SERO-4910 file (N, C-alpha, C, O; in steps of 0.05 Angstrom, whole numbers):
BEGIN
 pado doro    nc1    nc2    nc3   cac1   cac2   cac3    cc1    cc2    cc3    oc1    oc2    oc3
  Met    A   1057   2207   2417   1038   2193   2397   1032   2168   2414   1046   2152   2427
  Lys    A    995   2172   2407    982   2151   2401    970   2133   2385    963   2137   2362
  Thr    A    968   2109   2398    967   2077   2387    941   2071   2391    929   2074   2412
  Leu    A    932   2062   2367    901   2055   2372    909   2021   2371    922   2011   2352
  Asp    A    902   2008   2389    904   1975   2398    874   1963   2397    856   1972   2412
  Leu    A    868   1941   2378    843   1933   2377    858   1904   2386    878   1891   2380
  Ser    A    839   1904   2402    851   1867   2408    819   1848   2407    796   1852   2417
  Phe    A    831   1829   2391    806   1806   2374    812   1783   2393    834   1785   2402
  Lys    A    800   1765   2399    800   1735   2410    796   1716   2381    775   1715   2369
  Thr    A    817   1702   2375    819   1682   2359    807   1658   2354    808   1643   2374
  Ser    A    795   1648   2333    791   1623   2340    795   1591   2352    785   1569   2347
  Leu    A    819   1604   2372    838   1586   2396    833   1591   2417    839   1578   2437
  Asn    A    817   1619   2417    813   1629   2444    845   1648   2457    857   1655   2477
  Lys    A    845   1649   2438    872   1675   2450    868   1699   2443    848   1704   2429
  Val    A    885   1719   2451    876   1744   2439    900   1746   2433    921   1737   2442
  His    A    892   1767   2410    909   1781   2382    900   1807   2382    877   1816   2384
  His    A    927   1818   2379    926   1848   2385    937   1870   2355    958   1866   2343
  Ile    A    924   1884   2350    930   1900   2324    933   1925   2329    917   1937   2342
  Lys    A    960   1939   2316    967   1963   2331    958   1981   2311    956   1969   2289
  Leu    A    950   2010   2308    951   2015   2292    961   2048   2292    946   2067   2300
  His    A    984   2051   2283   1001   2080   2293    990   2093   2280    970   2078   2282
  Tyr    A    984   2107   2268    973   2126   2252    937   2128   2247    922   2134   2229
  Ala    A    934   2122   2273    900   2124   2261    894   2156   2271    908   2175   2278
  Asn    A    870   2153   2269    858   2181   2281    846   2184   2308    825   2172   2310
  Asp    A    851   2194   2326    851   2195   2351    819   2210   2356    816   2227   2374
  Asn    A    805   2205   2345    783   2219   2354    753   2213   2343    734   2228   2337
  Leu    A    757   2178   2342    734   2160   2325    723   2156   2354    732   2161   2377
  Thr    A    696   2144   2342    674   2140   2366    666   2114   2367    663   2101   2347
  Glu    A    661   2105   2394    650   2073   2401    649   2059   2372    665   2043   2362
  Asp    A    623   2070   2358    603   2061   2336    622   2059   2317    623   2035   2310
  Val    A    633   2068   2309    653   2068   2288    674   2054   2289    675   2046   2266
  Val    A    696   2043   2302    706   2027   2318    690   2000   2320    696   1981   2305
  Lys    A    670   1998   2341    656   1970   2328    651   1953   2298    653   1929   2291
  Lys    A    643   1974   2288    639   1969   2251    663   1955   2236    666   1936   2220
  Ala    A    686   1984   2254    706   1976   2240    727   1943   2241    740   1930   2224
  Met    A    719   1942   2268    729   1914   2282    710   1887   2275    718   1864   2274
  Ala    A    683   1899   2271    657   1865   2254    671   1866   2225    678   1846   2212
  Asp    A    675   1898   2217    684   1888   2188    708   1877   2186    703   1858   2172
  Leu    A    734   1876   2192    751   1861   2201    749   1838   2203    758   1825   2185
  Ala    A    736   1823   2227    729   1806   2233    720   1782   2214    724   1757   2215
  Ala    A    702   1803   2190    684   1789   2178    698   1784   2151    684   1770   2136
  Thr    A    727   1794   2140    737   1784   2121    756   1760   2124    765   1748   2104
  Lys    A    760   1754   2150    775   1727   2155    806   1723   2138    817   1704   2127
  Leu    A    814   1755   2143    831   1758   2130    866   1755   2135    884   1753   2118
  Phe    A    866   1755   2169    888   1749   2179    885   1728   2195    870   1727   2214
  Ala    A    903   1703   2184    907   1668   2192    936   1669   2185    950   1680   2168
  Lys    A    940   1650   2208    973   1647   2208    956   1617   2226    937   1618   2242
  Asp    A    977   1584   2210    976   1565   2220    946   1553   2218    939   1537   2236
  Gly    A    932   1557   2202    901   1551   2204    882   1564   2235    861   1554   2244
  Glu    A    896   1587   2243    889   1601   2269    871   1629   2256    885   1647   2249
  Asn    A    856   1631   2254    840   1658   2249    839   1680   2272    825   1682   2292
  Leu    A    861   1698   2262    878   1719   2293    853   1739   2299    850   1750   2321
  Val    A    837   1744   2278    820   1762   2289    780   1754   2292    761   1770   2287
  Ala    A    778   1735   2299    753   1719   2298    730   1727   2310    708   1722   2300
  Glu    A    735   1745   2344    712   1771   2346    731   1787   2363    750   1783   2377
  Pro    A    717   1809   2356    725   1842   2371    717   1838   2396    693   1837   2403
  Leu    A    743   1836   2413    743   1841   2451    741   1870   2452    719   1880   2458
  Ala    A    769   1891   2447    757   1917   2458    779   1930   2447    797   1916   2439
  Ala    A    781   1958   2445    793   1977   2431    804   1994   2450    789   1997   2469
  Lys    A    831   2009   2452    830   2033   2469    857   2046   2458    868   2032   2441
  Tyr    A    870   2073   2465    879   2090   2459    904   2091   2473    903   2103   2494
  Val    A    933   2080   2464    960   2084   2479    962   2110   2480    942   2123   2471
  Glu    A    985   2125   2491    994   2140   2486   1020   2135   2500   1019   2129   2524
  Thr    A   1039   2135   2490   1060   2140   2489   1083   2167   2502   1086   2185   2485
  Val    A   1092   2169   2516   1109   2188   2527   1140   2190   2526   1154   2172   2535
  Glu    A   1149   2207   2517   1187   2194   2513   1197   2207   2538   1185   2228   2544
  Thr    A   1212   2202   2550   1227   2219   2577   1260   2214   2563   1273   2194   2565
  Pro    A   1270   2240   2548   1296   2228   2540   1328   2224   2566   1331   2244   2580
  Ile    A   1335   2215   2568   1357   2217   2587   1385   2226   2577   1398   2240   2593
  Ile    A   1396   2219   2548   1412   2226   2536   1411   2236   2511   1403   2218   2497
  Glu    A   1416   2264   2491   1403   2270   2466   1428   2264   2462   1447   2263   2479
  Ala    A   1428   2259   2431   1449   2262   2407   1442   2287   2398   1421   2299   2391
  Pro    A   1478   2295   2402   1483   2316   2394   1474   2325   2354   1476   2309   2335
  Lys    A   1467   2348   2352   1456   2362   2335   1477   2359   2305   1500   2365   2311
  Ala    A   1475   2356   2292   1492   2356   2266   1496   2385   2255   1509   2389   2234
***
């Protein structure tokens, strides 16, 4: 499964991630940059007075590969 991992700088200069599990996996750099800028402009994500998505930093796809060791029996 691919996950879109968006990294933002918070208003307190920390790094905050938003991970989207069902995002389109063919997004262009321009589309993601604009979406991240639009998200930061909304100022909707705040906690204890800290803006969690103050400035876009980076975006990447993270692909998870599962390797079963013991599988559950099929019913």
